[in-house]
All heavy atoms as TSV, in Angstrom:
chain	resi	resn	atom	element	x	y	z
A	1	MET	N	N	0.839	-1.138	0.026
A	1	MET	CA	C	0.022	0.024	-0.025
A	1	MET	C	C	0.899	1.264	0.046
A	1	MET	O	O	1.759	1.326	0.816
A	1	MET	CB	C	-0.873	-0.017	1.221
A	1	MET	CG	C	-1.872	1.081	1.394
A	1	MET	SD	S	-2.939	0.994	2.791
A	1	MET	CE	C	-3.612	-0.628	2.722
A	2	THR	N	N	0.644	2.171	-0.917
A	2	THR	CA	C	1.501	3.282	-1.036
A	2	THR	C	C	0.945	4.461	-0.205
A	2	THR	O	O	-0.190	4.368	0.331
A	2	THR	CB	C	1.573	3.834	-2.466
A	2	THR	OG1	O	0.230	4.184	-2.901
A	2	THR	CG2	C	2.073	2.753	-3.421
A	3	GLU	N	N	1.757	5.557	-0.061
A	3	GLU	CA	C	1.317	6.694	0.740
A	3	GLU	C	C	0.054	7.301	0.178
A	3	GLU	O	O	-0.922	7.697	0.919
A	3	GLU	CB	C	2.451	7.712	0.694
A	3	GLU	CG	C	2.280	8.876	1.580
A	3	GLU	CD	C	3.444	9.837	1.577
A	3	GLU	OE1	O	4.591	9.353	1.502
A	3	GLU	OE2	O	3.199	11.063	1.647
A	4	ARG	N	N	-0.105	7.311	-1.098
A	4	ARG	CA	C	-1.304	7.887	-1.791
A	4	ARG	C	C	-2.498	7.014	-1.492
A	4	ARG	O	O	-3.613	7.545	-1.190
A	4	ARG	CB	C	-1.083	7.937	-3.271
A	4	ARG	CG	C	-2.221	8.569	-4.012
A	4	ARG	CD	C	-1.859	8.819	-5.510
A	4	ARG	NE	N	-3.016	9.506	-6.079
A	4	ARG	CZ	C	-3.698	8.914	-7.095
A	4	ARG	NH1	N	-3.380	7.704	-7.540
A	4	ARG	NH2	N	-4.635	9.561	-7.644
A	5	GLU	N	N	-2.331	5.667	-1.496
A	5	GLU	CA	C	-3.465	4.790	-1.183
A	5	GLU	C	C	-3.978	4.965	0.244
A	5	GLU	O	O	-5.179	4.999	0.491
A	5	GLU	CB	C	-3.137	3.356	-1.496
A	5	GLU	CG	C	-2.883	3.032	-2.971
A	5	GLU	CD	C	-2.198	1.672	-3.182
A	5	GLU	OE1	O	-1.535	1.207	-2.359
A	5	GLU	OE2	O	-2.574	1.123	-4.322
A	6	ILE	N	N	-2.958	5.131	1.130
A	6	ILE	CA	C	-3.317	5.291	2.535
A	6	ILE	C	C	-4.089	6.564	2.755
A	6	ILE	O	O	-5.088	6.624	3.456
A	6	ILE	CB	C	-2.102	5.278	3.495
A	6	ILE	CG1	C	-1.546	3.817	3.554
A	6	ILE	CG2	C	-2.399	5.815	4.878
A	6	ILE	CD1	C	-0.326	3.625	4.404
A	7	LYS	N	N	-3.605	7.664	2.050
A	7	LYS	CA	C	-4.411	8.923	2.175
A	7	LYS	C	C	-5.813	8.819	1.696
A	7	LYS	O	O	-6.644	9.319	2.312
A	7	LYS	CB	C	-3.590	9.999	1.414
A	7	LYS	CG	C	-4.081	11.381	1.414
A	7	LYS	CD	C	-4.122	11.945	2.857
A	7	LYS	CE	C	-4.685	13.426	2.771
A	7	LYS	NZ	N	-5.123	13.825	4.073
A	8	LEU	N	N	-5.941	8.158	0.508
A	8	LEU	CA	C	-7.318	7.942	0.048
A	8	LEU	C	C	-8.268	7.209	0.894
A	8	LEU	O	O	-9.384	7.502	1.113
A	8	LEU	CB	C	-7.237	7.323	-1.361
A	8	LEU	CG	C	-6.686	8.123	-2.567
A	8	LEU	CD1	C	-6.478	7.284	-3.740
A	8	LEU	CD2	C	-7.638	9.341	-2.824
A	9	LEU	N	N	-7.696	6.101	1.555
A	9	LEU	CA	C	-8.446	5.324	2.381
A	9	LEU	C	C	-8.806	6.059	3.786
A	9	LEU	O	O	-9.759	5.892	4.323
A	9	LEU	CB	C	-7.667	3.972	2.730
A	9	LEU	CG	C	-7.610	2.989	1.575
A	9	LEU	CD1	C	-6.670	1.870	1.932
A	9	LEU	CD2	C	-9.030	2.542	1.262
A	10	LEU	N	N	-7.791	6.883	4.174
A	10	LEU	CA	C	-8.081	7.657	5.355
A	10	LEU	C	C	-9.140	8.646	5.147
A	10	LEU	O	O	-10.041	8.957	6.045
A	10	LEU	CB	C	-6.747	8.380	5.838
A	10	LEU	CG	C	-5.704	7.534	6.489
A	10	LEU	CD1	C	-4.429	8.287	6.697
A	10	LEU	CD2	C	-6.272	7.032	7.897
A	11	ASP	N	N	-9.171	9.276	3.943
A	11	ASP	CA	C	-10.219	10.316	3.667
A	11	ASP	C	C	-11.567	9.651	3.568
A	11	ASP	O	O	-12.531	10.270	3.851
A	11	ASP	CB	C	-9.859	10.961	2.266
A	11	ASP	CG	C	-8.637	11.925	2.416
A	11	ASP	OD1	O	-8.297	12.322	3.560
A	11	ASP	OD2	O	-8.122	12.341	1.410
A	12	ALA	N	N	-11.630	8.366	3.174
A	12	ALA	CA	C	-12.845	7.637	3.104
A	12	ALA	C	C	-13.208	6.929	4.414
A	12	ALA	O	O	-14.148	6.134	4.469
A	12	ALA	CB	C	-12.825	6.618	1.919
A	13	HIS	N	N	-12.372	7.144	5.460
A	13	HIS	CA	C	-12.576	6.514	6.730
A	13	HIS	C	C	-12.554	4.908	6.625
A	13	HIS	O	O	-13.403	4.292	7.281
A	13	HIS	CB	C	-13.861	6.997	7.385
A	13	HIS	CG	C	-13.897	8.480	7.650
A	13	HIS	ND1	N	-13.033	9.088	8.537
A	13	HIS	CD2	C	-14.500	9.434	6.969
A	13	HIS	CE1	C	-13.281	10.433	8.510
A	13	HIS	NE2	N	-14.144	10.641	7.504
A	14	ALA	N	N	-11.816	4.351	5.718
A	14	ALA	CA	C	-11.829	2.949	5.489
A	14	ALA	C	C	-10.612	2.174	6.163
A	14	ALA	O	O	-10.613	0.909	6.115
A	14	ALA	CB	C	-11.700	2.741	3.935
A	15	ILE	N	N	-9.802	2.904	6.918
A	15	ILE	CA	C	-8.704	2.223	7.654
A	15	ILE	C	C	-9.139	2.190	9.083
A	15	ILE	O	O	-9.475	3.179	9.685
A	15	ILE	CB	C	-7.400	3.002	7.446
A	15	ILE	CG1	C	-6.896	2.854	5.963
A	15	ILE	CG2	C	-6.296	2.415	8.390
A	15	ILE	CD1	C	-5.575	3.502	5.670
A	16	LYS	N	N	-9.020	0.993	9.628
A	16	LYS	CA	C	-9.436	0.817	11.071
A	16	LYS	C	C	-8.264	0.935	11.988
A	16	LYS	O	O	-8.459	1.370	13.151
A	16	LYS	CB	C	-9.980	-0.712	11.166
A	16	LYS	CG	C	-11.320	-0.873	10.421
A	16	LYS	CD	C	-11.755	-2.256	10.667
A	16	LYS	CE	C	-13.145	-2.370	9.982
A	16	LYS	NZ	N	-13.175	-3.219	8.895
A	17	GLN	N	N	-7.056	0.549	11.568
A	17	GLN	CA	C	-5.942	0.565	12.540
A	17	GLN	C	C	-4.589	0.891	11.842
A	17	GLN	O	O	-4.264	0.402	10.791
A	17	GLN	CB	C	-5.830	-0.799	13.164
A	17	GLN	CG	C	-4.738	-0.967	14.167
A	17	GLN	CD	C	-4.726	-2.400	14.724
A	17	GLN	OE1	O	-5.293	-3.319	14.215
A	17	GLN	NE2	N	-4.007	-2.504	15.865
A	18	ILE	N	N	-3.816	1.755	12.472
A	18	ILE	CA	C	-2.503	2.148	11.965
A	18	ILE	C	C	-1.448	1.756	13.060
A	18	ILE	O	O	-1.724	2.212	14.204
A	18	ILE	CB	C	-2.377	3.613	11.639
A	18	ILE	CG1	C	-3.343	4.052	10.607
A	18	ILE	CG2	C	-0.897	3.966	11.266
A	18	ILE	CD1	C	-2.845	4.158	9.237
A	19	GLN	N	N	-0.522	0.979	12.707
A	19	GLN	CA	C	0.478	0.631	13.712
A	19	GLN	C	C	1.939	0.986	13.116
A	19	GLN	O	O	2.076	0.990	11.923
A	19	GLN	CB	C	0.527	-0.882	13.971
A	19	GLN	CG	C	-0.667	-1.417	14.728
A	19	GLN	CD	C	-0.579	-2.827	15.124
A	19	GLN	OE1	O	0.050	-3.612	14.362
A	19	GLN	NE2	N	-1.137	-3.228	16.207
A	20	VAL	N	N	2.811	1.196	14.039
A	20	VAL	CA	C	4.197	1.404	13.621
A	20	VAL	C	C	4.944	0.192	14.268
A	20	VAL	O	O	4.887	0.007	15.510
A	20	VAL	CB	C	4.792	2.734	14.159
A	20	VAL	CG1	C	6.278	2.827	13.908
A	20	VAL	CG2	C	4.077	3.904	13.578
A	21	HIS	N	N	5.629	-0.610	13.418
A	21	HIS	CA	C	6.323	-1.720	13.892
A	21	HIS	C	C	7.854	-1.465	13.929
A	21	HIS	O	O	8.316	-0.859	12.929
A	21	HIS	CB	C	6.123	-2.932	12.997
A	21	HIS	CG	C	4.707	-3.474	13.129
A	21	HIS	ND1	N	4.410	-4.793	12.854
A	21	HIS	CD2	C	3.484	-2.889	13.593
A	21	HIS	CE1	C	3.145	-4.979	13.042
A	21	HIS	NE2	N	2.559	-3.900	13.498
A	22	TYR	N	N	8.532	-1.993	14.851
A	22	TYR	CA	C	9.975	-1.940	14.817
A	22	TYR	C	C	10.517	-3.067	14.005
A	22	TYR	O	O	10.104	-4.228	14.188
A	22	TYR	CB	C	10.550	-2.073	16.265
A	22	TYR	CG	C	12.048	-1.894	16.305
A	22	TYR	CD1	C	12.765	-0.771	16.009
A	22	TYR	CD2	C	12.836	-3.114	16.633
A	22	TYR	CE1	C	14.113	-0.729	16.000
A	22	TYR	CE2	C	14.178	-3.047	16.642
A	22	TYR	CZ	C	14.807	-1.887	16.318
A	22	TYR	OH	O	16.214	-1.785	16.270
A	23	ALA	N	N	11.237	-2.777	13.017
A	23	ALA	CA	C	11.824	-3.768	12.075
A	23	ALA	C	C	13.191	-4.176	12.577
A	23	ALA	O	O	14.123	-3.438	12.428
A	23	ALA	CB	C	11.852	-3.241	10.639
A	24	VAL	N	N	13.321	-5.287	13.119
A	24	VAL	CA	C	14.587	-5.687	13.726
A	24	VAL	C	C	15.671	-5.837	12.777
A	24	VAL	O	O	16.871	-5.388	12.953
A	24	VAL	CB	C	14.445	-7.092	14.556
A	24	VAL	CG1	C	15.744	-7.613	15.038
A	24	VAL	CG2	C	13.353	-6.943	15.590
A	25	MET	N	N	15.426	-6.434	11.575
A	25	MET	CA	C	16.446	-6.633	10.523
A	25	MET	C	C	17.058	-5.375	10.046
A	25	MET	O	O	18.245	-5.202	9.765
A	25	MET	CB	C	15.902	-7.448	9.430
A	25	MET	CG	C	15.433	-8.890	9.757
A	25	MET	SD	S	16.763	-9.818	10.509
A	25	MET	CE	C	17.582	-10.340	9.011
A	26	SER	N	N	16.298	-4.301	9.905
A	26	SER	CA	C	16.719	-3.025	9.348
A	26	SER	C	C	17.048	-2.026	10.415
A	26	SER	O	O	17.499	-0.953	10.090
A	26	SER	CB	C	15.717	-2.438	8.387
A	26	SER	OG	O	14.563	-2.156	9.096
A	27	GLN	N	N	16.760	-2.325	11.653
A	27	GLN	CA	C	16.944	-1.470	12.773
A	27	GLN	C	C	16.232	-0.144	12.581
A	27	GLN	O	O	16.725	0.896	12.819
A	27	GLN	CB	C	18.426	-1.230	12.970
A	27	GLN	CG	C	19.183	-2.431	13.265
A	27	GLN	CD	C	19.651	-2.592	14.714
A	27	GLN	OE1	O	19.771	-1.656	15.351
A	27	GLN	NE2	N	19.751	-3.880	15.149
A	28	GLY	N	N	15.038	-0.261	12.101
A	28	GLY	CA	C	14.204	0.899	11.835
A	28	GLY	C	C	12.703	0.676	12.067
A	28	GLY	O	O	12.364	-0.288	12.739
A	29	TYR	N	N	11.899	1.491	11.548
A	29	TYR	CA	C	10.432	1.405	11.820
A	29	TYR	C	C	9.659	1.277	10.447
A	29	TYR	O	O	10.172	1.840	9.420
A	29	TYR	CB	C	9.948	2.606	12.613
A	29	TYR	CG	C	10.591	2.718	13.963
A	29	TYR	CD1	C	11.777	3.425	14.093
A	29	TYR	CD2	C	10.057	2.144	15.024
A	29	TYR	CE1	C	12.398	3.515	15.287
A	29	TYR	CE2	C	10.713	2.215	16.298
A	29	TYR	CZ	C	11.854	2.904	16.359
A	29	TYR	OH	O	12.447	2.962	17.637
A	30	MET	N	N	8.497	0.745	10.510
A	30	MET	CA	C	7.670	0.664	9.301
A	30	MET	C	C	6.201	0.882	9.717
A	30	MET	O	O	5.802	0.540	10.791
A	30	MET	CB	C	7.867	-0.683	8.569
A	30	MET	CG	C	7.517	-1.885	9.345
A	30	MET	SD	S	7.944	-3.369	8.428
A	30	MET	CE	C	6.535	-4.372	8.680
A	31	ILE	N	N	5.468	1.471	8.791
A	31	ILE	CA	C	4.041	1.720	9.032
A	31	ILE	C	C	3.223	0.617	8.506
A	31	ILE	O	O	3.461	0.162	7.347
A	31	ILE	CB	C	3.590	3.027	8.426
A	31	ILE	CG1	C	4.446	4.231	8.994
A	31	ILE	CG2	C	2.137	3.304	8.450
A	31	ILE	CD1	C	4.249	5.484	8.296
A	32	VAL	N	N	2.237	0.137	9.292
A	32	VAL	CA	C	1.377	-0.982	8.867
A	32	VAL	C	C	-0.087	-0.423	9.024
A	32	VAL	O	O	-0.495	-0.097	10.113
A	32	VAL	CB	C	1.631	-2.198	9.723
A	32	VAL	CG1	C	0.630	-3.367	9.275
A	32	VAL	CG2	C	3.039	-2.771	9.600
A	33	ALA	N	N	-0.794	-0.416	7.900
A	33	ALA	CA	C	-2.254	0.058	7.922
A	33	ALA	C	C	-3.112	-1.175	7.678
A	33	ALA	O	O	-3.018	-1.804	6.553
A	33	ALA	CB	C	-2.429	1.029	6.892
A	34	ASP	N	N	-3.903	-1.567	8.721
A	34	ASP	CA	C	-4.818	-2.687	8.552
A	34	ASP	C	C	-4.063	-3.955	7.990
A	34	ASP	O	O	-4.580	-4.658	7.180
A	34	ASP	CB	C	-5.930	-2.403	7.536
A	34	ASP	CG	C	-7.009	-1.480	8.177
A	34	ASP	OD1	O	-6.978	-1.382	9.501
A	34	ASP	OD2	O	-7.776	-0.877	7.461
A	35	GLY	N	N	-2.867	-4.180	8.605
A	35	GLY	CA	C	-2.117	-5.380	8.291
A	35	GLY	C	C	-1.207	-5.291	7.006
A	35	GLY	O	O	-0.474	-6.217	6.727
A	36	LYS	N	N	-1.304	-4.258	6.301
A	36	LYS	CA	C	-0.499	-4.056	5.083
A	36	LYS	C	C	0.496	-3.016	5.235
A	36	LYS	O	O	0.270	-1.880	5.697
A	36	LYS	CB	C	-1.411	-3.705	3.867
A	36	LYS	CG	C	-2.424	-4.749	3.567
A	36	LYS	CD	C	-3.350	-4.244	2.457
A	36	LYS	CE	C	-4.443	-5.303	2.248
A	36	LYS	NZ	N	-5.418	-4.871	1.255
A	37	PRO	N	N	1.792	-3.295	4.916
A	37	PRO	CA	C	2.830	-2.252	5.147
A	37	PRO	C	C	2.892	-1.204	4.134
A	37	PRO	O	O	2.472	-1.437	2.957
A	37	PRO	CB	C	4.100	-3.153	5.003
A	37	PRO	CG	C	3.791	-4.287	4.152
A	37	PRO	CD	C	2.361	-4.533	4.469
A	38	LEU	N	N	3.292	0.008	4.581
A	38	LEU	CA	C	3.523	1.094	3.561
A	38	LEU	C	C	4.631	0.747	2.666
A	38	LEU	O	O	5.741	0.239	3.177
A	38	LEU	CB	C	3.821	2.375	4.406
A	38	LEU	CG	C	4.082	3.624	3.521
A	38	LEU	CD1	C	2.854	4.008	2.736
A	38	LEU	CD2	C	4.559	4.719	4.440
A	39	GLU	N	N	4.431	0.952	1.412
A	39	GLU	CA	C	5.407	0.619	0.385
A	39	GLU	C	C	5.897	1.811	-0.421
A	39	GLU	O	O	5.206	2.772	-0.509
A	39	GLU	CB	C	4.836	-0.455	-0.598
A	39	GLU	CG	C	4.489	-1.797	0.101
A	39	GLU	CD	C	3.819	-2.766	-0.848
A	39	GLU	OE1	O	3.235	-2.371	-1.844
A	39	GLU	OE2	O	3.892	-3.950	-0.543
A	40	THR	N	N	7.060	1.603	-1.026
A	40	THR	CA	C	7.590	2.625	-1.967
A	40	THR	C	C	6.857	2.392	-3.306
A	40	THR	O	O	6.088	1.468	-3.465
A	40	THR	CB	C	9.076	2.533	-2.093
A	40	THR	OG1	O	9.410	1.242	-2.713
A	40	THR	CG2	C	9.814	2.647	-0.800
A	41	GLY	N	N	7.199	3.228	-4.311
A	41	GLY	CA	C	6.630	3.043	-5.618
A	41	GLY	C	C	7.131	1.780	-6.282
A	41	GLY	O	O	6.575	1.235	-7.248
A	42	LYS	N	N	8.264	1.226	-5.789
A	42	LYS	CA	C	8.845	0.027	-6.289
A	42	LYS	C	C	8.377	-1.191	-5.601
A	42	LYS	O	O	8.911	-2.318	-5.709
A	42	LYS	CB	C	10.300	0.055	-6.284
A	42	LYS	CG	C	10.936	1.113	-7.191
A	42	LYS	CD	C	12.424	1.085	-7.039
A	42	LYS	CE	C	12.990	2.246	-7.947
A	42	LYS	NZ	N	14.505	2.253	-7.828
A	43	LYS	N	N	7.320	-1.095	-4.777
A	43	LYS	CA	C	6.686	-2.164	-4.004
A	43	LYS	C	C	7.545	-2.738	-2.907
A	43	LYS	O	O	7.490	-3.908	-2.530
A	43	LYS	CB	C	6.106	-3.220	-4.894
A	43	LYS	CG	C	5.106	-2.741	-5.867
A	43	LYS	CD	C	3.797	-2.381	-5.103
A	43	LYS	CE	C	2.706	-1.874	-6.021
A	43	LYS	NZ	N	1.675	-1.142	-5.336
A	44	GLU	N	N	8.571	-1.959	-2.420
A	44	GLU	CA	C	9.410	-2.329	-1.365
A	44	GLU	C	C	8.911	-1.699	-0.080
A	44	GLU	O	O	8.330	-0.545	-0.161
A	44	GLU	CB	C	10.847	-1.938	-1.652
A	44	GLU	CG	C	11.466	-2.531	-2.839
A	44	GLU	CD	C	12.806	-1.911	-3.202
A	44	GLU	OE1	O	13.165	-0.886	-2.597
A	44	GLU	OE2	O	13.482	-2.598	-4.095
A	45	THR	N	N	8.995	-2.392	1.026
A	45	THR	CA	C	8.522	-1.807	2.312
A	45	THR	C	C	9.308	-0.546	2.621
A	45	THR	O	O	10.502	-0.587	2.676
A	45	THR	CB	C	8.739	-2.886	3.485
A	45	THR	OG1	O	7.980	-4.068	3.105
A	45	THR	CG2	C	8.264	-2.312	4.771
A	46	ARG	N	N	8.581	0.543	2.944
A	46	ARG	CA	C	9.188	1.761	3.330
A	46	ARG	C	C	9.623	1.724	4.745
A	46	ARG	O	O	8.882	1.425	5.617
A	46	ARG	CB	C	8.257	2.921	3.022
A	46	ARG	CG	C	8.874	4.231	3.235
A	46	ARG	CD	C	8.080	5.367	2.652
A	46	ARG	NE	N	8.641	6.597	2.972
A	46	ARG	CZ	C	8.036	7.798	2.803
A	46	ARG	NH1	N	6.856	7.861	2.294
A	46	ARG	NH2	N	8.671	8.881	3.183
A	47	GLU	N	N	10.900	2.090	4.931
A	47	GLU	CA	C	11.452	1.982	6.327
A	47	GLU	C	C	11.922	3.417	6.748
A	47	GLU	O	O	12.322	4.122	5.979
A	47	GLU	CB	C	12.637	1.055	6.323
A	47	GLU	CG	C	12.201	-0.392	5.975
A	47	GLU	CD	C	13.321	-1.361	5.879
A	47	GLU	OE1	O	14.555	-0.921	5.881
A	47	GLU	OE2	O	13.077	-2.541	5.761
A	48	PHE	N	N	11.763	3.619	8.036
A	48	PHE	CA	C	12.212	4.887	8.619
A	48	PHE	C	C	13.186	4.641	9.661
A	48	PHE	O	O	13.071	3.667	10.435
A	48	PHE	CB	C	10.959	5.580	9.310
A	48	PHE	CG	C	9.823	5.876	8.281
A	48	PHE	CD1	C	8.922	4.882	8.068
A	48	PHE	CD2	C	9.747	7.101	7.692
A	48	PHE	CE1	C	7.878	5.071	7.116
A	48	PHE	CE2	C	8.694	7.319	6.697
A	48	PHE	CZ	C	7.761	6.311	6.515
A	49	LYS	N	N	14.182	5.503	9.810
A	49	LYS	CA	C	15.356	5.306	10.785
A	49	LYS	C	C	14.823	5.664	12.201
A	49	LYS	O	O	15.330	5.059	13.079
A	49	LYS	CB	C	16.523	6.139	10.300
A	49	LYS	CG	C	17.227	5.640	9.142
A	49	LYS	CD	C	18.471	6.328	8.828
A	49	LYS	CE	C	19.155	5.746	7.624
A	49	LYS	NZ	N	20.543	6.200	7.459
A	50	THR	N	N	14.005	6.605	12.301
A	50	THR	CA	C	13.573	7.034	13.678
A	50	THR	C	C	12.031	6.976	13.804
A	50	THR	O	O	11.283	7.084	12.791
A	50	THR	CB	C	14.099	8.459	13.994
A	50	THR	OG1	O	13.369	9.373	13.128
A	50	THR	CG2	C	15.534	8.610	13.860
A	51	LEU	N	N	11.621	6.878	15.035
A	51	LEU	CA	C	10.229	6.865	15.352
A	51	LEU	C	C	9.667	8.329	15.045
A	51	LEU	O	O	8.523	8.482	14.590
A	51	LEU	CB	C	10.013	6.469	16.818
A	51	LEU	CG	C	8.547	6.284	17.211
A	51	LEU	CD1	C	7.863	5.231	16.333
A	51	LEU	CD2	C	8.520	5.865	18.687
A	52	ASP	N	N	10.455	9.320	15.244
A	52	ASP	CA	C	9.990	10.714	14.941
A	52	ASP	C	C	9.717	10.944	13.457
A	52	ASP	O	O	8.785	11.547	13.145
A	52	ASP	CB	C	11.099	11.741	15.374
A	52	ASP	CG	C	11.250	11.901	16.876
A	52	ASP	OD1	O	10.228	11.571	17.604
A	52	ASP	OD2	O	12.213	12.370	17.359
A	53	ALA	N	N	10.551	10.304	12.639
A	53	ALA	CA	C	10.342	10.463	11.179
A	53	ALA	C	C	9.070	9.702	10.746
A	53	ALA	O	O	8.313	10.203	9.895
A	53	ALA	CB	C	11.547	9.859	10.414
A	54	THR	N	N	8.857	8.619	11.407
A	54	THR	CA	C	7.613	7.819	11.146
A	54	THR	C	C	6.372	8.644	11.530
A	54	THR	O	O	5.419	8.782	10.787
A	54	THR	CB	C	7.639	6.531	11.875
A	54	THR	OG1	O	8.880	5.860	11.586
A	54	THR	CG2	C	6.497	5.600	11.448
A	55	ALA	N	N	6.336	9.206	12.777
A	55	ALA	CA	C	5.317	9.959	13.250
A	55	ALA	C	C	5.054	11.233	12.378
A	55	ALA	O	O	3.889	11.620	12.198
A	55	ALA	CB	C	5.586	10.354	14.726
A	56	LYS	N	N	6.150	11.849	11.916
A	56	LYS	CA	C	6.041	13.084	11.091
A	56	LYS	C	C	5.218	12.773	9.785
A	56	LYS	O	O	4.391	13.515	9.422
A	56	LYS	CB	C	7.450	13.544	10.734
A	56	LYS	CG	C	7.447	14.881	10.001
A	56	LYS	CD	C	8.880	15.361	9.794
A	56	LYS	CE	C	8.887	16.682	9.012
A	56	LYS	NZ	N	10.153	17.204	8.859
A	57	LEU	N	N	5.484	11.661	9.171
A	57	LEU	CA	C	4.735	11.200	7.960
A	57	LEU	C	C	3.316	10.991	8.362
A	57	LEU	O	O	2.415	11.420	7.563
A	57	LEU	CB	C	5.355	10.053	7.262
A	57	LEU	CG	C	4.564	9.549	6.099
A	57	LEU	CD1	C	4.611	10.588	4.982
A	57	LEU	CD2	C	5.003	8.191	5.615
A	58	LEU	N	N	3.040	10.235	9.447
A	58	LEU	CA	C	1.654	10.038	9.791
A	58	LEU	C	C	0.922	11.288	10.122
A	58	LEU	O	O	-0.258	11.384	9.713
A	58	LEU	CB	C	1.646	9.030	10.994
A	58	LEU	CG	C	2.016	7.562	10.723
A	58	LEU	CD1	C	2.191	6.783	11.981
A	58	LEU	CD2	C	1.084	6.954	9.831
A	59	PHE	N	N	1.520	12.208	10.806
A	59	PHE	CA	C	0.912	13.441	11.073
A	59	PHE	C	C	0.572	14.221	9.767
A	59	PHE	O	O	-0.470	14.919	9.652
A	59	PHE	CB	C	1.719	14.360	12.029
A	59	PHE	CG	C	1.799	13.776	13.424
A	59	PHE	CD1	C	2.968	14.036	14.134
A	59	PHE	CD2	C	0.794	13.143	13.974
A	59	PHE	CE1	C	3.027	13.578	15.416
A	59	PHE	CE2	C	0.850	12.597	15.320
A	59	PHE	CZ	C	1.996	12.822	16.051
A	60	LYS	N	N	1.525	14.194	8.824
A	60	LYS	CA	C	1.301	14.763	7.506
A	60	LYS	C	C	0.086	14.164	6.829
A	60	LYS	O	O	-0.634	14.871	6.048
A	60	LYS	CB	C	2.559	14.603	6.685
A	60	LYS	CG	C	2.474	15.292	5.308
A	60	LYS	CD	C	3.704	15.008	4.493
A	60	LYS	CE	C	3.351	14.251	3.262
A	60	LYS	NZ	N	4.408	13.832	2.377
A	61	LEU	N	N	-0.077	12.904	6.970
A	61	LEU	CA	C	-1.267	12.242	6.337
A	61	LEU	C	C	-2.553	12.499	7.088
A	61	LEU	O	O	-3.604	12.134	6.599
A	61	LEU	CB	C	-0.964	10.724	6.272
A	61	LEU	CG	C	0.101	10.236	5.280
A	61	LEU	CD1	C	0.349	8.817	5.488
A	61	LEU	CD2	C	-0.240	10.612	3.912
A	62	GLY	N	N	-2.477	13.060	8.248
A	62	GLY	CA	C	-3.607	13.353	9.089
A	62	GLY	C	C	-3.900	12.293	10.123
A	62	GLY	O	O	-5.030	12.290	10.687
A	63	VAL	N	N	-2.919	11.432	10.416
A	63	VAL	CA	C	-3.101	10.338	11.420
A	63	VAL	C	C	-2.582	10.912	12.772
A	63	VAL	O	O	-1.407	11.228	12.844
A	63	VAL	CB	C	-2.451	9.060	11.072
A	63	VAL	CG1	C	-2.550	8.085	12.135
A	63	VAL	CG2	C	-2.972	8.541	9.702
A	64	ALA	N	N	-3.429	10.985	13.818
A	64	ALA	CA	C	-2.941	11.438	15.080
A	64	ALA	C	C	-3.032	10.341	16.162
A	64	ALA	O	O	-2.447	10.366	17.130
A	64	ALA	CB	C	-3.865	12.571	15.601
A	65	ASN	N	N	-3.699	9.222	15.796
A	65	ASN	CA	C	-3.844	8.129	16.643
A	65	ASN	C	C	-3.361	6.835	16.028
A	65	ASN	O	O	-3.931	6.328	15.082
A	65	ASN	CB	C	-5.422	7.920	17.024
A	65	ASN	CG	C	-5.582	6.930	18.112
A	65	ASN	OD1	O	-4.677	6.409	18.788
A	65	ASN	ND2	N	-6.843	6.519	18.226
A	66	PHE	N	N	-2.206	6.339	16.582
A	66	PHE	CA	C	-1.626	5.118	16.116
A	66	PHE	C	C	-0.879	4.390	17.294
A	66	PHE	O	O	-0.613	5.050	18.249
A	66	PHE	CB	C	-0.655	5.352	14.947
A	66	PHE	CG	C	0.501	6.283	15.283
A	66	PHE	CD1	C	1.696	5.799	15.758
A	66	PHE	CD2	C	0.382	7.617	15.112
A	66	PHE	CE1	C	2.767	6.659	16.080
A	66	PHE	CE2	C	1.393	8.490	15.396
A	66	PHE	CZ	C	2.582	8.008	15.883
A	67	SER	N	N	-0.696	3.152	17.111
A	67	SER	CA	C	-0.007	2.365	18.148
A	67	SER	C	C	1.441	2.029	17.699
A	67	SER	O	O	1.648	1.950	16.422
A	67	SER	CB	C	-0.759	1.105	18.456
A	67	SER	OG	O	-0.890	0.263	17.423
A	68	VAL	N	N	2.240	1.739	18.636
A	68	VAL	CA	C	3.670	1.397	18.264
A	68	VAL	C	C	3.924	0.065	18.883
A	68	VAL	O	O	3.659	-0.208	20.102
A	68	VAL	CB	C	4.688	2.404	18.881
A	68	VAL	CG1	C	6.123	2.033	18.594
A	68	VAL	CG2	C	4.402	3.774	18.330
A	69	ARG	N	N	4.438	-0.894	18.037
A	69	ARG	CA	C	4.831	-2.226	18.537
A	69	ARG	C	C	6.336	-2.303	18.396
A	69	ARG	O	O	6.876	-2.367	17.263
A	69	ARG	CB	C	4.083	-3.286	17.662
A	69	ARG	CG	C	2.663	-3.288	17.839
A	69	ARG	CD	C	1.990	-4.464	17.262
A	69	ARG	NE	N	2.539	-5.629	17.958
A	69	ARG	CZ	C	2.157	-6.874	17.655
A	69	ARG	NH1	N	1.255	-7.074	16.742
A	69	ARG	NH2	N	2.699	-7.895	18.297
A	70	LEU	N	N	6.995	-2.459	19.570
A	70	LEU	CA	C	8.444	-2.535	19.516
A	70	LEU	C	C	8.953	-4.022	19.455
A	70	LEU	O	O	10.020	-4.294	19.076
A	70	LEU	CB	C	9.001	-1.911	20.782
A	70	LEU	CG	C	8.804	-0.419	20.918
A	70	LEU	CD1	C	9.267	0.118	22.202
A	70	LEU	CD2	C	9.367	0.380	19.759
A	71	ARG	N	N	8.034	-4.837	19.770
A	71	ARG	CA	C	8.365	-6.306	19.640
A	71	ARG	C	C	7.217	-6.991	18.881
A	71	ARG	O	O	6.052	-6.850	19.204
A	71	ARG	CB	C	8.438	-6.995	20.989
A	71	ARG	CG	C	8.971	-8.359	20.967
A	71	ARG	CD	C	9.087	-8.996	22.315
A	71	ARG	NE	N	9.744	-8.173	23.328
A	71	ARG	CZ	C	9.966	-8.501	24.513
A	71	ARG	NH1	N	9.603	-9.687	24.968
A	71	ARG	NH2	N	10.571	-7.771	25.326
A	72	THR	N	N	7.600	-7.756	17.848
A	72	THR	CA	C	6.541	-8.349	17.006
A	72	THR	C	C	6.232	-9.807	17.390
A	72	THR	O	O	5.338	-10.361	16.899
A	72	THR	CB	C	6.945	-8.352	15.556
A	72	THR	OG1	O	8.142	-8.942	15.336
A	72	THR	CG2	C	7.030	-6.882	14.988
A	73	THR	N	N	7.044	-10.368	18.350
A	73	THR	CA	C	6.773	-11.725	18.771
A	73	THR	C	C	6.280	-11.652	20.258
A	73	THR	O	O	6.538	-10.679	20.964
A	73	THR	CB	C	8.028	-12.646	18.666
A	73	THR	OG1	O	9.036	-12.018	19.482
A	73	THR	CG2	C	8.475	-12.703	17.270
A	74	ALA	N	N	5.621	-12.757	20.682
A	74	ALA	CA	C	5.080	-12.748	22.030
A	74	ALA	C	C	6.088	-12.993	23.062
A	74	ALA	O	O	7.058	-13.160	23.264
A	74	ALA	CB	C	3.981	-13.847	22.073
């Protein structure tokens, strides 16, 4: 799901949940909307180096309520 698709779905109130996951392999963060990761135009998962950078993009898209998962396993 691209940034544009997320914006369109947000405008239509079609997204139920936004999460920020810590990506252990890349030592960064990724945005997951309703179970689908945010992707680049080349269909690669978009990664952010800091939580601040991730939140900045979410705020730009109009998302003020999201959860952060620092561990993806139980």
